N, C-alpha and C positions, 0 to 999 in steps of 0.2 A: 486408472485410465480405462475408458470404455473399450469394448472389443472392437468397435468400428475404428476408433482412433488408433488402437494398437496395430491394426492391419494396414494403416496408411503409410506411405513412404515417409522417410525422415530426411529433411533438408536442414541446412544450417546457413545462417547469415555469416558472411565473412567478418573478421574483426573490423576491417575498414568500413564495411557497410553498416555494421552495428554502431560504431562510433558516430558515423555521419547521421544515422537515423536518430540516435538518442540526443545528439547535440541540437537537433531541430526542436526538441520538446523540453529539454532540461533547462531549469531556471536556477542559477546559483547566485544571482545578484538582483536585488529587488529594484534598484534605481532605474527608473524609466519603464518599469514593467506595466504593460497595459493588456488587459484580458482581450480586448477587441482585436489585438494583433494576432490572436490565435484562433484558427478556423476549426470548429468542431467537425467539419466534414473532410478535413485533410487526410490524405493517405500517402504522405511522403512524396507528393508530386507524381504519383502513379509509378514510382520506381519499384513498388512491391504490388503484386497483383493478387486479387482475391482467390484465384484458382490455385495459388501456391500456399495459401494461408494455413490450411490444415497441416500440410507437411512441415512448414516452418514452425508452427506452434508445437508439433510433436518433437521437432528437433530441439526447440528451446526447453520444453518440459524434460526431455531426456538429459540435457546438460544440467539443468537445475537439480534433477534427482541426484546426479553424481556429485555435484558441488555440495548439496545439502548433507550427504553422507560424510564428506570431508569436514564440513563445518561441525557436525555432530562429533566426529571422532577427535578433532583437535580440541574442542571444548574451551575455546578462548574468546572468540567473537560471538556476538548475537546480532541478528538482523531484524529490524523493525520496519516493515512496509506499512505505511499509513494510507488509507483510501478515504477520500472525500469526494462528494459529488452531489448534484441535484438528484431528486427522485427519478428513478427509471434510467439512470445513466449506465447501469450495468455493473455495479460493484460486486454483487453476489456472484454473478455469472463469471466475471473476470477472475475472481479469487478461486472459484471452483475449477475453471479450466487451467489456469496457470499452475495451481498447486496439485493438479490431478495425479502427478507421478511421484510425489515426495512421500517419504515415510511419515505416517501420522504421528509417530512417537517424537519426531523432531520439530513438529509444527503445532502451533496453537493459534486459534482465531478468536478474537474478542470483538463482539458487536456491542457498540455503545448505544443504548437506547436512552430514553428520558431518564435522568438521574433519580435514584431512589431517595427516600427520606434520609437514610444514613449518609448517602453520598452528598446530599445537599448541605449537610452539617459539617463538611470538610472543605478544604480548599479545592479549587476546580481541577487541579492536577492529581489529586489523591487517588481517584479510582483508576487513572491511567498508570500510575506508579505501581499499583498492586498487580497490574496485568502485564508488566514488562516481561519479555522473554528471558529465560536463563541463558547463560553462556552455552554456545553450541547449538542454539535453537533459533528458529524463525518464529517470531510472534507477529501476527497480522492484526492490525487495528482496522475494523470495518466501522468507519467514523471514529472520532477520537476526541482528544482535548480541544481540537480545533472547533468543535461545536460551540465552544464558549466565545469564539470571535466570529461565528457565522450565524447560527440559529439565534443565539441569545442577543447578538448585536442587532439582528433584524427584529427581534421581539424583546426589547429591553425590559418589558414588564416581568420577564422571567427572573430578573435579578432579585425581585422581592422575595422569592422563595429560597434564596441562598444564604439568608441570615447574616448578611454582611453589615459591618458597622457603617452607618450613614456617611461617615467621613471618607470611606474608601470608594464610594460610588459617586464619581464625578465625571466631567467631560473627558478626562484622560484615561478612563478605565480600560478602554479598548487598547490604547497604546501601551498601557502598563501590562495588560494580559499578553499582548504580543511580545513585549520585552521578556516577560517571564517564560514564555514558550521558547523563545530564542535561546535564553540562558539554559533552560532545561535540556534542549537538544544539544547544546554545546557540552553540557555535563555528560550526557549519554555518550556522545562521541568520544570524549576523553576517557570514558570507562570501558570502551570497546563495544558499545551498541551502535550499529550503523543504522541511521534513520534515512529511509527513502519515502518521499511523500508524493502521492499520485492524486491529482485532481482530474477526474474523468469528465471532460468538458463536452457536455451534450448541448445541442441547440434547442431552442424553445419549440421549434417545429417538430423535431424528432421526438422530444418528450411527449408532445401531444399525440403523435402517431403511436407511441408505445402505450400511452394511457388508453387510447381507443382500442388497441389490440387486447389489452387486459379486460376492458369492458365487454368486448364483443366475443371473447373466447371464454366459455364457462370454466374451462380448465385453468384459466389464469385469473379468474375473478378474485381469488384469495389474495393476489398480489396488490390489489387496489384498495386504497383507503381514501375516504372523503377528505382527510387532511391533506392528501396529495394535491388536490385542486386548490385548497386554501393556500398552501405554500406557493403554488404556481402564481398566485396573485401578487406575490412579492418578488417576482423574477428579477427585476432591475436592482432591487435592494440586495438580493443575494449576490448578483454579479459584482456589485460594488464591494460587498463584504469579502468575497473571494479575492478580488484584485488587491484590496488593502492587506489581507492576510498573507497572500503569497509574496507581495512586495516587501513585507516586514520580516519574513522568516525564511526567505530563500538564501541559502548559504552553500558553499562548496562541501561542507561536512554534513549537511542535511538538505540536499537539493529537492526542489519540487519538479515534478514532471507534469506538464499541462498536456494531457493525453487526449487527442481527438476521440470522441466517444459516439459519434453518429454511426460508425461502422464497427460493430462489435468485434469482427474478425481482426481488424487493425488494432483496436484498443488492446486486445490480449497479446498481440505480437510485441507491441511497444513495452508493455508491462513486464512480460517474461524476459525480454531483451535487457531491460534495465536491471532486473534482479540478477540475472546471470552475469552481466557485465560487472556489477558491483562485487559479487562473490569472487569472480575471477581475479579481481584486482587485490583481493586480500591474500595474505600468505596463509594458506590453509594446510600447509605441510605439517603433519603430526610431529610432535616433539620426539626427539630421539629417545629410545629406551635407555634406562639406566643400566649399569652392569648387573644389578640385582634382578631387574625385570628380564633382561636377556637370559640370565642364568635360569630363571624360573621357567621361561618358555622352552629353553633347551631341555630342561629336566622333564617338562610335561610331554614334549615330543618323544623323548627317549622312553618314557613310561608307557605311552600309547603304542609305540612300536614293539614293545616287549609283550604286549597282551597277546593271548592266543587268538 
């Protein structure tokens, strides 16, 4: 955590306010889901104010740090937050701020870029399986296997590079991939890996503003790629792909959070609240020591006490 953030006061959302906040953005049932019902500019109906944001974020990060230590010590559960978004929605910044207080030994971040030649010669879940977090750890996916029902769906010509048998590439390929993902996430949940999926929902106008900021500020030029504008041309296709993806894979055991992303301070609060709430719902009490372990600890204590 930065020195500035460390010096800020710490506040906490009450359990009731947290539940009410998260219920606003959590999607656990895809039937009837429509992306247009979710406002990228929303800030929980002004019930949370920007001037409280830093203190509330510090409070959330502090709680997350303590919970991550318990997760690591217990060594039973794993947590997999998955981040998806349009360009400039703030994935990198959200991950950076939300995870700023956790022990790096217990967290790993995997950014999924365009698949390599080796990855293209395997099934589309292969590279994600290799990056799954161990028990006791948090593994963050910055983009994920969902690229296969988003980017590839918008650009189906990419399927030609995946060495698929022609018989498997038909009109139902997207439905089948979404079914495979839903089954994969069900399997992970059954094995103790908790999946949380965040769609950082930015508006087209805000994306334009952030692109312009990157172009006009030389210190931010490196963030801009010409391909960003190319993908912007497919805005409506991406919105439709996200809607279909969320509707097909939102479940109670692997929920989606459609997080308003036009206000970065609010995006980060929702994300940290969702992660903290999820960890608090787990039984993270370390297993009781065996008689042999207790005896070994007592012996070590006695030996240290006897030292000069």
